[in-house]
N, C-alpha and C positions, 0 to 999 in steps of 0.2 A: 774289132770284136766286141759284141755286146755281152752283157752279163745280167742274169736274173737272180735277184736276191729275195728271199722270203724273210720278212721282218715280223717278229712276234713282239707285240707291244701291250702295254697296259694303259687304261684310260680311267682315271678316278678324280676325286675332288671336283672342282668346278668344271673340268673337262667332260665330265659325264653328261653335262647338259648341252654339249655341242652335237648338233645333228649330223647325220651321215655325210651329206654333201659338204658341209662346212669342215668336217674332219678330213675329207679328201683335200680340200684347199689348204688346210693346216699342214698336212703332210707335204704337199707340193711346195709350199713356202719354206718349210723346214729343210727339205732336201735341197732347195736352191740356196738358202742361207748357209747350209753346210758345204756349199760349193761341190756337191757330188754331181757326176756327169749324167744327168737324167737323159734318157732316150725319149724322143717325141714322135708322135704319129706323123704320117705324111698327109699332105692335102692342104686345103684352103685354111683350115682352122686347126693347126697342130696342138695336141695336148700331151701332157706327160703320160708315160706308159706306167700307170699305177693302177692296181686292181686289189680291192679289199675282198676278204672272204665273204663276209655277211654283215649287213648293217645291224647295229645295236639300237634298241629302242632308246629314245632320249630319256636321260635320267638313270640309265643302267651303267653300273661299273663294269669294266672289262678287264680281266686279269691276263688273258692270253689271246688277244685278237691278232689276226694275221692279215698281211698284205704282201703282194708281190710288186717289186719295182724293177723295171728294166733300165739298165745303164748303158750308155753308148760306148763305154770302155770299162775294163775291169778295175775293181777297187779292192783294197785289202779290207777284210771284214772288221778287224779291230779298229782300223782308221775310220771306217764308215760309222761304226758304233759310237766312237768318241765324238766325232763331228756332229752326228745327229743328236746325241745327248746334250750337247751344248746349244743346239739350235731349236730344240722342242720347247713348247710352252709348259708351264706348271700343269701337272695332272696327266701328262702324256710322257711315257718313258719306254725306251727300248728294252725288251726283256731278252731277246736273242736275235741274231742274224745268221742266216745260212745261205749258201749258194745252192740253187736248184737248177736243174736242166731246163733250157729254154723250150724244149719240145714236150715237156710234161703238160698234162691237161691243165686247164685254168684252175686257179685256186677255188673259185666259186663252185665249179663242178665237182671238186674233190671233197667239199665239206659234206659230211654225212650226219653229223649231230652236233648239238650244242648242250652244254651243261649250265643250268641256271640254279642259283640258290636264292630263295626268297625268304626274307626274315620278317616276322610279324611281332608286334608288341604283344606279350602274353595276355595283357589286360584287354586288348582289342579283339581277340579272336577266341572263339570257343573251340579248343583243340579237339574235343571229342566229336563235335559236329563236323569240323573240317576233316577229321580222320575218316568219318563215314562218307563224306563227299568224295574224298580221294579214292576210297575203296570202290564206290559206285562207278566213278569214272573209269578206273582201271578194269572193272568187270564188263564194261561195254565192249561190244565187238566193233561198233562204228559210232561215230558222233558226227552226223551230217551237218554241214554249214554251207551257207550260200551267201554270196555278196553280189551287189550290182554297183558298179562304179560310175560316178558322174552321171551324165545324161544317156549313157549307153543302155541299150535294151538287152545286152548280153549279160547273162547270169552265170557266174562261176560257182561251181560246187566243189566242196572239199570234204574229205573224211578227216576231221581233226584228230580223232582217236588214233589213227595210224601214225600220226606224227609224234605221239607221246610214247617213248620207249620205256621210260621208267619214271615213276612219281612216288616219292616217299615223304612222310611227315615225321619230323623229329622234334621232340620237346627238349629244350635245353634251358 
């Protein structure tokens, strides 16, 4: 019997500079070191059944990142937490673990929003001007963006404004 666990974790300190694919490898190694029964895909090149919700930009701290891991057999949540805590590198920590149904939609398709907090040095930013720019952005109906990747002729177009649910500026 397989088991799907949703792991909520934090990533800070030097670990914030670990890129997404390297973080996937870090988790796979930690799960193996913790001697947890990872489930693997079938086929010529099997890989661990691990899926992260969304990649973080390099250098960004993550307080509540999520990933799903499929195990080949059931494990106790407290035991999995303790074993992982001992196997993870500095800067990566388990915040919570819960069992989720295997038939639920993928974690990536379930993510609807992310919350970011950006801090500026008060001497480096004109708060009044930044406040005006935030107001102008939020007043826009659309903010068209296009990109062309690599040598492809295909141009992808986005409405960046539709992706911004809320944007506020606080002076502290």
